[in-house]
N, C-alpha and C positions, 0 to 999 in steps of 0.2 A: 539463491534458490527462490522461486516464486512461492509466496505464501499460499496462493490459491491452487495452482496446478502442479506445483513441485518441480517445474522445469527449470533448467539452468540456462541463462541467457547472458550474453556479453553486454547487452544494452538494457539491463534491468533498471527499474525505476524505484526510487525510495518513496514510500507512501507514509505520510504523517499519521500516526495513530491519535495524536493530540493535534487537532487541526491547526495548521500554521495561520490560517485566516482568522482563527479565534484566539490567537496569542500563544499557541503551543510552540515549544522550542524546536529548533532545527538541529537536533543532534541524533546520534545513532541509537540512543536508548529509547527514543520515542518514535522510531520509524520501522517499517517492515519493507522487505524487498518484494516487488511484484514484477512480472514480465510486462512488457508494454501492452499486450493484448488484454490481459486480466485487469491491468490498471485502468485501461480505457473502459472495459465492461463494468467495472466497479463504479466508476464515476458517472457512467450513463445509466446506472441502475439496472443493468442487464445481468449482473452477477451479484449474488448475495454472499457476503463474507461476514461471519460472526466475529467482529473485532470488538472486544470489550474496551470501552473508553474509560480511562482512569481519571 
């Protein structure tokens, strides 16, 4: 289920809550599921999602 829109998609993306590029782990405890459209919008700054970084 997409974190942003709530839709269910068979090609959902895993979004790193602790950025992988900043040394965050690649495990399911630090990832959220997003649909491809919302994931693209989030990274292009066209969608605001309040994700608390730990």
